[in-house]
C-alpha positions in Angstrom: 0.6 -8.0 -25.5 3.1 -7.4 -22.6 2.8 -3.5 -23.3 -1.0 -3.7 -23.5 -1.1 -5.5 -20.2 1.1 -3.1 -18.5 -1.1 -0.1 -20.0 -4.2 -2.0 -18.6 -2.6 -2.0 -15.0 -1.6 1.6 -15.4 -5.6 2.3 -16.1 -6.6 0.2 -12.9 -4.2 2.5 -10.9 -5.3 5.8 -12.4 -8.7 4.8 -11.4 -7.6 4.5 -7.8 -6.5 8.1 -7.8 -9.9 9.5 -8.3 -11.9 11.3 -5.6 -15.1 10.1 -7.3 -16.1 7.2 -9.3 -17.9 7.7 -12.8 -21.5 6.7 -12.2 -22.8 3.8 -14.1 -25.1 5.9 -16.2 -22.0 7.9 -17.7 -19.6 4.5 -17.6 -20.7 3.5 -21.1 -19.5 6.7 -22.6 -16.0 5.5 -22.5 -16.8 2.2 -24.4 -16.1 3.6 -27.9 -12.6 4.2 -27.0 -12.1 0.4 -27.1 -12.4 0.6 -30.7 -8.9 1.8 -30.7 -7.6 -1.5 -30.2 -8.5 -2.5 -33.8 -6.2 0.1 -35.3 -2.8 -1.0 -36.7 -0.6 1.5 -34.6 0.7 0.6 -31.2 -0.3 3.9 -29.4 -4.0 3.5 -30.1 -4.0 0.0 -29.0 -2.3 1.1 -25.7 -4.6 3.8 -25.0 -7.6 1.3 -25.5 -6.1 -1.0 -23.1 -5.6 1.9 -20.4 -9.3 2.8 -21.0 -10.2 -0.6 -20.5 -8.2 -0.9 -17.3 -9.9 2.3 -16.0 -13.4 1.3 -16.9 -13.0 -2.2 -15.5 -11.5 -0.9 -12.1 -14.5 1.7 -12.1 -17.1 -0.7 -12.4 -15.5 -2.9 -9.7 -15.3 0.0 -7.5 -19.1 0.8 -8.1 -19.7 -2.9 -7.2 -17.8 -2.8 -4.0 -19.6 0.5 -3.1 -23.0 -0.7 -3.5 -25.1 -1.3 -0.4 -23.4 1.3 1.9 -24.1 1.3 5.5 -26.7 4.1 6.2 -25.5 7.3 8.1 -28.9 7.2 9.7 -28.1 3.7 11.5 -24.6 5.2 13.0 -24.3 4.8 16.8 -27.9 3.5 16.9 -28.6 0.3 18.8 -29.4 -2.3 16.1 -30.3 -5.9 16.0 -28.6 -7.9 13.5 -28.9 -11.5 12.5 -26.1 -13.3 10.7 -23.0 -15.4 10.9 -19.6 -15.3 12.2 -17.4 -15.0 8.9 -13.8 -15.2 10.0 -11.6 -16.7 12.8 -12.3 -14.6 15.9 -9.1 -12.9 17.1 -8.9 -13.1 20.9 -6.9 -11.0 23.4 -6.9 -9.9 26.9 -9.7 -7.4 26.2 -12.1 -9.3 24.1 -12.6 -10.8 20.7 -12.7 -9.1 17.0 -14.4 -10.9 14.2 -16.2 -10.4 10.8 -19.8 -10.8 10.8 -22.0 -11.3 7.6 -25.4 -9.6 8.3 -28.4 -11.1 6.8 -31.1 -8.8 8.5 -30.9 -5.7 10.5 -33.7 -4.2 12.5 -33.8 -0.7 14.0 -36.6 0.0 16.3 -39.7 -1.6 14.9 -38.4 -1.9 11.3 -36.6 -4.8 9.8 -34.3 -4.1 6.8 -33.0 -6.9 4.4 -29.7 -4.9 4.2 -26.8 -7.4 3.8 -23.1 -7.0 4.3 -19.8 -7.7 6.0 -19.2 -5.8 9.3 -16.2 -5.8 11.7 -17.3 -6.2 15.4 -15.5 -6.0 18.6 -16.9 -8.1 21.5 -15.4 -6.8 24.8 -15.0 -8.9 28.0 -17.5 -7.9 30.7 -17.2 -9.0 34.3 -21.0 -9.3 34.5 -21.4 -11.6 31.4 -19.0 -14.2 30.4 -18.1 -14.0 26.5 -19.3 -17.1 24.7 -16.9 -19.0 22.4 -17.3 -17.6 18.8 -16.7 -20.0 16.0 -16.8 -19.2 12.3 -20.1 -20.3 10.7 -22.3 -19.8 13.8 -25.4 -18.0 13.5 -26.1 -15.3 16.0 -28.7 -12.5 16.7 -26.7 -9.5 18.4 -27.4 -6.0 19.7 -24.8 -3.8 18.1 -23.8 -0.2 17.7 -22.2 0.5 14.2 -20.5 3.1 12.2 -19.4 3.5 8.7 -15.5 2.7 8.1 -13.6 5.5 9.3 -9.5 5.6 9.8 -7.0 7.9 10.8 -5.9 10.0 7.8 -2.3 11.2 7.7 0.7 11.1 5.5 2.6 8.1 5.8 0.0 6.1 7.8 -1.7 3.0 6.8 -5.0 3.7 4.9 -7.4 1.7 7.0 -10.4 2.9 5.1 -8.9 1.4 1.8 -8.1 -1.9 3.4 -11.7 -2.0 4.7 -13.1 -1.2 1.3 -10.9 -3.7 -0.6 -12.2 -6.5 2.1 -15.7 -5.4 1.5 -16.2 -4.3 5.2 -19.4 -2.0 5.3 -19.2 -1.0 9.0 -17.2 -1.4 12.1 -18.8 -1.3 15.8 -19.1 -3.2 18.9 -21.4 -5.9 20.6 -23.7 -4.3 23.1 -26.0 -5.8 25.7 -24.2 -9.2 25.8 -27.0 -10.7 27.6 -29.3 -10.4 24.9 -27.0 -12.1 22.4 -28.7 -15.2 21.1 -27.0 -18.2 19.2 -29.1 -19.7 16.6 -29.2 -23.6 16.2 -28.3 -23.8 12.3 -24.7 -23.2 10.9 -23.9 -21.1 8.0 -22.4 -23.6 5.5 -20.9 -20.7 3.4 -18.4 -20.2 5.9 -17.4 -24.1 6.2 -13.8 -23.1 5.0 -13.3 -20.9 8.0 -14.8 -23.6 10.2 -12.2 -25.9 9.0 -9.5 -23.4 9.8 -10.8 -22.8 13.2 -10.4 -26.3 13.9 -6.8 -26.4 12.4 -6.1 -23.3 14.5 -7.3 -24.8 17.8 -5.4 -28.1 17.4 -2.3 -26.1 16.3 -2.6 -24.1 19.5 -2.9 -27.1 21.6 0.0 -29.0 19.8 2.7 -26.5 19.2 5.1 -26.1 21.9 5.0 -22.8 24.0 7.8 -20.8 22.9 8.6 -17.4 21.3 8.1 -18.7 17.8 4.7 -20.2 18.4 2.8 -17.2 17.0 5.1 -17.2 14.0 4.5 -20.8 13.2 0.7 -20.2 13.2 1.2 -17.4 10.8 3.3 -19.5 8.5 0.8 -22.5 8.7 -2.4 -20.7 8.1 -2.0 -17.1 7.8 -3.3 -16.0 11.0 -1.2 -13.6 12.7 -3.2 -13.0 15.9 -0.6 -14.7 18.1 2.2 -12.5 16.9 3.3 -9.8 19.5 4.6 -6.3 18.8 8.0 -7.7 19.6 7.8 -10.1 16.7 7.0 -7.2 14.2 9.7 -5.0 15.5 12.3 -7.7 14.7 10.9 -8.7 11.4 10.7 -5.0 10.3 14.1 -4.5 11.4 15.4 -7.4 9.6 13.3 -7.0 6.4 12.1 -10.6 7.0 8.3 -9.5 7.7 7.1 -10.7 4.2 7.9 -14.3 5.5 4.8 -14.1 7.7 2.4 -13.5 4.9 1.4 -16.6 2.8 2.1 -15.0 -0.3 3.9 -15.7 -3.6 7.4 -17.0 -1.9 5.6 -19.8 0.2 3.0 -20.7 -2.2 5.6 -20.6 -5.1 7.9 -22.8 -3.3 5.6 -25.1 -2.2 4.0 -25.5 -5.9 7.6 -25.9 -7.0 8.2 -28.6 -4.5 5.1 -30.6 -5.5 5.9 -30.2 -9.3 9.2 -31.5 -8.6 8.2 -34.4 -6.6 5.2 -35.3 -8.7 7.3 -35.1 -12.0 10.0 -37.5 -10.5 7.3 -39.9 -9.2 5.2 -39.8 -12.5 8.2 -40.4 -14.7 8.8 -43.7 -12.9 5.9 -45.2 -14.9 6.3 -45.4 -18.7 2.4 -46.1 -18.7 1.4 -42.9 -16.9 3.7 -40.9 -19.1 2.0 -42.3 -22.1 -1.4 -41.2 -21.0 0.0 -37.8 -19.7 3.3 -36.2 -20.0 5.1 -35.7 -16.7 5.5 -32.1 -17.0 1.7 -31.6 -17.2 1.0 -33.9 -14.4 3.5 -32.2 -12.3 1.8 -28.8 -13.2 -1.7 -30.3 -11.9 -0.1 -31.4 -8.7 1.5 -28.2 -8.3 -1.8 -26.3 -8.8 -3.5 -28.6 -6.2 -0.7 -28.2 -3.5 -1.0 -24.2 -4.2 -4.9 -24.3 -3.9 -5.0 -26.4 -0.6 -2.4 -23.9 0.9 -4.4 -20.9 -0.2 -7.5 -22.5 1.5 -5.7 -23.2 4.7 -4.8 -19.4 4.7 -8.2 -18.3 4.2 -7.8 -17.1 0.8 -6.8 -13.6 2.0 -6.1 -10.9 -0.7 -2.2 -11.4 -0.6 -2.7 -15.1 -0.8 -5.1 -14.6 -3.8 -2.6 -12.7 -5.7 0.1 -15.4 -5.1 -2.3 -18.3 -6.0 -3.4 -16.6 -9.1 0.3 -15.9 -10.3 1.0 -19.7 -9.5 -2.0 -20.8 -11.4 -1.2 -18.8 -14.5 2.3 -20.2 -14.7 1.1 -23.8 -14.3 -1.7 -23.4 -16.6 0.5 -21.9 -19.3 2.7 -25.0 -18.8 -0.3 -27.3 -19.4 -2.0 -25.8 -22.3 0.1 -23.5 -24.1 3.5 -23.5 -25.8 6.4 -22.6 -23.7 6.2 -18.7 -22.9 9.1 -16.3 -22.2 9.3 -15.3 -18.5 8.3 -11.8 -19.1 5.1 -13.1 -20.8 4.2 -15.3 -18.1 4.9 -12.5 -15.6 2.6 -10.1 -17.6 -0.2 -12.9 -17.8 0.0 -13.2 -14.1 -0.3 -9.4 -13.6 -3.4 -9.5 -15.8 -5.1 -12.3 -14.0 -4.5 -10.6 -10.7 -6.0 -7.4 -11.7 -8.8 -9.0 -13.4 -9.5 -11.1 -10.1 -9.2 -7.9 -8.0 -8.3 -4.4 -9.5 -8.1 -3.1 -6.1 -4.7 -5.0 -5.6 -3.1 -2.0 -6.9 -3.6 -0.2 -3.6 -1.6 -2.7 -1.7 2.3 -2.2 -1.1 2.6 -6.0 -1.2 1.3 -6.0 -4.9 4.0 -3.7 -6.0 6.8 -5.1 -4.0 6.0 -8.8 -5.0 5.7 -7.9 -8.8 8.8 -5.9 -8.4 10.7 -8.6 -6.6 9.6 -11.4 -9.4 10.5 -9.1 -12.0 14.0 -8.3 -10.8 14.6 -11.9 -10.1 13.9 -12.8 -13.8 16.0 -9.7 -14.9 18.8 -10.7 -12.7 18.7 -14.5 -13.4 18.8 -13.6 -17.2 22.4 -12.5 -16.7 25.3 -15.2 -17.3 26.4 -16.3 -13.9 28.7 -18.9 -14.7 31.5 -19.8 -12.0 29.1 -18.9 -9.2 28.0 -21.6 -6.6 24.5 -21.8 -5.9 24.7 -19.9 -2.7 26.7 -17.2 -4.2 23.9 -16.7 -6.6 21.4 -16.8 -3.8 23.6 -14.1 -2.1 23.6 -12.0 -5.3 19.9 -12.3 -5.7 19.4 -11.0 -2.2 21.7 -8.1 -2.7 20.2 -7.2 -5.8 16.6 -7.5 -4.2 17.8 -5.2 -1.2 19.2 -2.5 -3.7 16.2 -2.7 -6.1 13.3 -2.5 -3.6 15.1 0.2 -1.5 13.3 3.0 -3.4 9.8 1.3 -3.1 10.2 0.4 0.6 11.1 4.0 1.4 8.0 5.1 -0.7 5.7 3.0 1.3 7.2 2.8 4.6 9.7 5.7 4.8 12.3 3.1 6.2 14.3 0.3 5.1 16.2 -2.4 6.6 19.6 -2.3 5.6 20.3 -5.8 6.8 17.4 -7.4 4.7 19.8 -8.9 2.3 22.0 -10.8 5.1 19.0 -11.7 7.0 16.9 -13.1 4.0 20.0 -14.8 2.6 19.7 -17.0 5.7 15.8 -16.8 6.6 14.2 -17.4 3.2 15.7 -21.1 2.7 15.5 -21.8 6.3 11.7 -20.9 6.5 10.7 -22.0 3.0 12.6 -25.1 2.4 13.0 -26.5 6.0 10.3 -25.0 8.4 7.3 -24.6 6.0 7.1 -28.0 4.4 7.7 -29.9 7.8 5.2 -27.6 9.4 2.4 -28.2 6.7 3.2 -32.1 7.0 2.6 -31.8 10.9 -0.7 -30.0 10.2 -1.6 -33.0 7.8 -0.9 -35.6 10.3 -2.0 -34.0 13.5 -5.8 -35.2 13.2 -4.5 -38.8 12.4 -1.5 -39.3 14.3 -1.3 -36.4 17.1 1.9 -38.2 18.5 3.7 -37.8 15.0 2.6 -34.1 14.7 3.9 -33.3 18.3 7.2 -34.8 17.3 7.6 -32.8 14.1 6.2 -29.5 15.7 9.0 -29.9 18.4 11.6 -30.0 15.7 10.2 -27.2 13.7 9.7 -25.2 16.9 13.3 -25.6 17.7 14.5 -24.8 14.3 12.3 -21.4 14.3 13.7 -20.6 17.7 17.4 -20.7 16.4 16.6 -18.6 13.5 14.6 -16.1 15.8 17.8 -15.6 18.1 19.7 -14.7 14.9 17.2 -12.4 13.7 16.9 -10.7 17.2 20.6 -10.4 17.2 20.7 -8.7 13.8 17.9 -6.5 14.8 19.8 -5.0 17.7 22.5 -3.5 15.5 22.4 0.1 15.9 22.1 0.7 11.9 19.8 -2.0 11.2 16.9 0.4 9.9 17.4 3.3 7.7 14.6 5.9 8.0 14.2 8.3 5.2 11.4 10.0 3.2 11.4 10.4 -0.6 11.5 14.2 -1.2 9.6 14.3 -4.7 8.2 11.8 -7.4 11.2 12.6 -9.7 13.5 11.2 -6.9 11.7 7.7 -7.1 12.1 7.8 -10.9 15.5 8.6 -10.9 16.2 5.9 -8.3 14.4 3.3 -10.2 16.6 4.2 -13.3 19.8 3.9 -11.0 18.8 0.6 -10.0 18.2 -0.8 -13.4 21.7 0.5 -14.3 23.5 -0.9 -11.4 21.9 -4.5 -12.0 22.5 -4.4 -15.6 24.8 -7.2 -17.1 28.6 -6.7 -17.1 29.7 -4.6 -20.1 26.6 -2.6 -20.1 27.7 1.0 -20.8 27.1 3.8 -18.2 26.3 1.2 -15.2 28.3 3.5 -12.8 25.8 6.2 -13.7 23.5 4.3 -11.5 25.0 5.5 -8.2 24.6 9.1 -9.6 20.7 8.5 -10.1 20.6 7.0 -6.7 22.2 10.1 -4.9 18.9 12.3 -4.8 17.3 9.4 -3.0 20.0 9.6 -0.2 20.9 13.4 -0.3 17.7 15.2 -0.8 15.0 16.0 2.0 11.8 17.8 2.1 11.7 21.5 1.6 13.9 23.2 3.8 12.4 26.2 5.9 14.0 29.8 6.1 15.0 31.4 9.4 12.0 32.4 11.5 9.5 30.0 9.6 7.7 26.9 11.1 5.2 24.2 9.8 2.8 23.2 12.5 0.7 19.9 12.1 -2.3 18.7 14.2 -2.3 15.0 13.5 -5.3 12.8 13.3 -5.1 10.4 16.1 -8.8 9.8 16.7 -9.9 10.7 20.4 -6.4 11.8 21.7 -3.8 14.6 20.7 -0.4 14.6 19.0 0.9 17.6 17.1 4.2 18.4 15.3 6.3 21.9 15.2 9.1 21.8 12.6 11.5 24.7 12.2 14.5 25.1 10.1 16.6 22.7 12.0 14.5 21.2 14.8 11.4 19.1 15.6 9.1 19.4 18.5 6.4 16.8 19.3 3.6 17.8 21.5 1.8 14.6 23.0 1.9 11.2 21.1 -1.6 9.8 21.0 -2.9 6.6 22.6 -1.5 3.3 23.2 -4.6 1.2 22.9 -3.0 -2.3 23.1 0.3 -4.1 22.3 -0.7 -4.1 18.7 -2.3 -0.6 18.5 0.0 2.1 19.3 -0.7 5.4 17.7 2.9 6.5 18.3 3.9 3.8 16.4 1.1 4.0 13.6 0.7 7.4 13.1 3.2 9.8 14.9 6.1 7.8 14.0 5.4 7.4 10.2 4.6 11.0 9.8 7.8 12.1 11.3 9.5 9.9 8.8 7.7 11.8 6.0 9.4 15.0 7.3 12.7 13.2 7.4 13.2 13.8 11.2 16.2 12.2 12.4 15.7 13.1 16.0 13.0 14.8 18.2 14.5 18.0 19.9 11.9 18.3 22.3 9.0 15.9 23.1 6.5 17.5 25.3 3.8 15.4 27.0 0.9 17.7 28.4 -0.3 15.3 31.1 -0.6 11.7 32.1 -3.8 10.5 30.3 -3.5 7.4 27.8 -4.6 9.5 24.8 -1.6 11.9 25.2 1.2 9.9 26.7 0.2 6.4 25.2 2.8 6.7 22.2 5.7 8.2 24.1 7.6 5.0 24.7 7.6 4.0 20.9 9.0 7.5 19.9 11.7 7.4 22.6 12.9 3.8 21.4 12.7 4.8 17.7 14.5 8.5 17.8 16.8 10.2 19.9 15.0 12.5 22.3 17.3 15.5 23.5 14.5 17.1 25.9 11.3 15.4 27.3 9.0 17.8 29.3 5.8 17.0 31.0 3.7 17.7 33.9 3.9 14.2 35.1 7.6 13.5 35.4 7.1 10.7 37.8 5.6 8.7 34.9 8.4 9.3 32.5 11.8 8.6 33.8 14.6 11.1 32.5 12.1 13.9 32.1 12.0 17.3 33.5 8.8 19.2 34.7 7.1 21.8 32.4 6.4 25.1 34.2 5.9 28.7 33.5 8.8 30.7 32.6 10.7 28.1 30.4 11.5 29.7 27.0 13.7 28.7 24.1 14.2 29.9 20.5 15.0 27.6 17.6 15.9 28.9 14.1 14.0 32.4 15.0 11.1 30.7 16.3 10.1 31.2 20.1 8.7 28.5 22.1 7.4 29.8 25.6 5.6 27.5 28.4 2.6 29.3 29.9 1.4 26.8 32.2 1.5 25.2 34.9 2.8 27.5 37.4 5.7 25.9 39.4 4.9 24.6 42.8 1.1 25.2 42.3 -1.0 22.1 42.4 -4.4 21.9 41.0 -7.3 19.2 41.9 -7.4 17.9 38.2 -4.5 16.4 36.2 -6.2 17.9 33.2 -5.6 21.3 34.7 -1.8 20.5 35.3 -1.4 20.2 31.5 1.4 21.9 30.0 0.5 24.9 27.8 2.8 25.8 25.0 2.8 29.0 22.8 4.9 28.8 19.5 5.4 32.2 17.9 7.2 32.5 14.5 7.5 35.3 12.0 4.3 34.4 10.2 2.0 33.6 13.2 1.6 31.9 16.4 0.1 28.7 17.8 -1.4 27.8 21.3 -1.3 24.2 22.3 -3.4 24.0 25.6 -3.6 20.4 26.4 -6.5 19.4 28.3 -6.8 22.3 30.7 -10.4 23.2 32.0 -12.1 26.3 33.4 -9.9 26.4 36.6 -6.5 26.4 34.9 -8.0 28.9 32.1 -8.9 31.3 34.8 -5.3 31.2 36.3 -3.8 31.9 32.7 -6.3 34.8 32.5 -5.4 36.1 35.8 -1.5 35.8 35.1 -0.9 36.0 31.4 -4.0 37.1 29.6 -2.1 39.5 27.2 0.1 36.7 26.1 -2.7 34.2 25.2 -3.4 35.6 21.8 -2.8 33.1 19.0 -3.7 32.8 15.4 -4.3 29.0 15.7 -5.5 27.4 18.9 -5.6 23.6 19.7 -9.0 23.7 21.5 -8.4 22.8 25.4 -9.7 19.2 26.1 -10.7 18.3 22.7 -13.5 21.1 23.0 -15.1 19.8 26.2 -17.9 22.0 27.7 -15.7 22.0 30.8 -13.2 24.3 29.1 -12.9 27.1 26.4 -14.8 29.6 28.6 -16.0 32.9 27.0 -13.2 35.0 28.7 -10.5 32.5 27.4 -11.8 32.5 23.9 -12.0 36.2 23.8 -8.3 36.5 25.2 -7.0 34.1 22.5 -9.0 35.5 19.5 -8.0 32.6 17.2 -8.3 32.9 13.6 -8.5 29.0 13.5 -9.8 26.6 16.4 -8.7 23.0 15.8 -10.5 20.2 17.5 -8.6 16.8 18.0 -11.2 14.4 18.2 -12.5 11.0 17.4 -15.1 10.1 14.9 -18.4 9.7 16.7 -16.4 9.7 20.3 -18.4 8.7 23.3 -17.8 11.9 25.0 -19.5 14.0 22.5 -16.5 16.4 21.8 -16.5 19.0 20.7 -19.3 20.4 22.6 -22.0 22.4 20.5 -21.8 25.1 23.3 -18.1 25.5 22.7 -18.3 25.3 18.9 -20.8 28.3 19.1 -18.6 30.3 21.4 -15.6 30.2 18.9 -18.1 30.7 16.0 -19.4 33.8 17.7 -15.7 35.0 18.2 -15.2 34.8 14.2 -13.0 31.6 14.4 -12.9 28.9 11.8 -13.4 25.5 13.0 -11.3 22.5 11.6 -11.6 18.9 13.1 -9.4 16.0 12.9 -12.1 13.5 12.6 -13.5 15.6 9.5 -10.3 16.8 8.0 -7.7 14.5 9.0 -4.3 15.6 9.5 -4.3 19.6 9.5 -1.2 21.6 8.3 -0.3 25.0 8.6 2.9 26.8 6.9 3.8 29.7 9.2 5.7 31.8 6.6 6.9 35.7 6.5 3.6 36.3 4.6 1.4 34.7 7.2 -0.1 31.5 8.0 -1.6 30.8 4.7 -4.4 28.4 3.9 -4.6 25.1 6.0 -3.8 21.8 4.4 -6.4 19.5 5.1 -5.3 15.9 4.2 -8.8 14.3 3.6 -9.5 17.2 1.1 -6.2 17.3 -0.7 -5.8 13.2 -0.7 -9.4 12.3 -1.1 -10.2 9.0 -2.8 -13.4 7.5 -3.6 -13.6 4.9 -0.9 -12.7 7.6 1.9 -15.4 8.4 4.4 -17.5 11.5 3.4 
């Protein structure tokens, strides 16, 4: 049974690696393979289980992909009717929320299209934004587009997340004065209305302190009050898992309810004769887990934890005692039957790996150790065992996680969460008691936060590293299994040998004179990376949209980690627009920056101005600044952009920032013979105010790259500009269509472009 469930899980995972799903017409063709399960040998049974998992995940994917948002409706003004389907998340710029569409009107046509969309209602000085509450029904004017996210190695796959959440489109509310609230309430979202009331009361009752956002997240899974500093400290200490209502909190709460109910039930002989105390305790644990999951809104991580808890307690109630591995496999099967898309989540793999490891470690004999020693050994084992997976998913790992979790997990799960939930239970009945409880809980959390901040300040708190190849991950997992094997197991020391490739190997090294060039997909902005044999250059860093959305942190940083970059030898900021300079501060905090060049040195302390004549060579690759001219000021800040030419043995790249016609004319007058390049990042995102015919003729690029956002409001790139490059014979590539664009500049030439959306396409990705 256990091997069959693992094969089923592998089939679910295999389905998620496909670029296209099998259509429902052909899906039945795989069903005869299920007859293999009746054969006596184990291999045919495992093959049948794998096929079953694949077909089930495929059918689920077809269901989730049904009723897509039409491309004809994109960026059109639509009139939609429906209900607010989540707790609105309010910040200084407006509110974000999920909206369940019941009816859609375009021009004079009314469509019965239904689906969940994610909306942004921005604050407007002319019209006050109304208070939004879950379940309220509205008629809104909106502009929507299909789900589309940045596509880069190492970055969060937003399109996968939206697909798993059932989000069919994203957009914003327009013509706020035409919005109309409808009198009736949609009772399908009654749970969210209850959560809204709890959230509002928590905000009023919890003391204003640094831990307020953390306590709201622990109580009901809403992390909208958490700041970027919260996440920085939690990531650095490996305690970020505490802020998700997942297996840890639900399992511990269920365990506490089980222990308390069993003790109380066993006090009565009459009750025990009617129902054994362990079964009564299991029902109490299931009730506690369900109530906590409902309070958390039944989000996907919470669903997994709830299903796992229910399987364990259900087995205790209705089956003979099962081995821990059997219960774990049943929980795995239940989670995947509930949601086969769970295999897309890093949390799925980390949670099951952690539980498996605890079962594996606790199976050893630990006589002679105190409970705190055993707890410390478990944390050490988790830190070692989860290291390969955290490096795989996040390209970094907290070296202090065992120490931080040794204190934080019992502090939060045993002390803070139970008291916090008691406070939530009484705050509508006895507000004075809840205020007193919350004051104690807030003080306890503040003390823990001071400790975590101190640990996060240690210089070696986080280790950044990329896994060089799949075989390195497999070797590391084997090494972990050997290291954590029982005492006396032969070859335990070989575990260190199998871990060596994880530490020592880095991505493929380049030869002298060779370079890799990458244009990152940062939406409507610019960020590019040049890598030579021993050096890294970053040209611009994308935008900083808010405290929570910094493309330097979410795109550029993770990409540098995939390259195993340990420093930034040169960070070049072309000019001061947010879509170029926004992510710089994060990069400066996370990596040693040896040299910072910019056309706006007054905006970046410690930088030096870029100007014509600056030239350096790294590992046989030439870097030359072509603009701006020192001391020559132009009217437009765009025209002051730094322009860099990179020339390697295999080809050349020209990065032109946001220069426009005036700066292009100066370049043509001064350095026309040095503008030629094989690869050109189009000036100013392909705006019609740049890329003059003379400039295009002077550069003569084989490839022109447009760094643009999907359906950006500026209309970049301009059709006239694209036609100009096409007439020149240049091949156009776009970050909104192709995602991350990479070139390998080798001795033999620049080679074929590596297009991330093409190479790593999955069936849920935008097409």
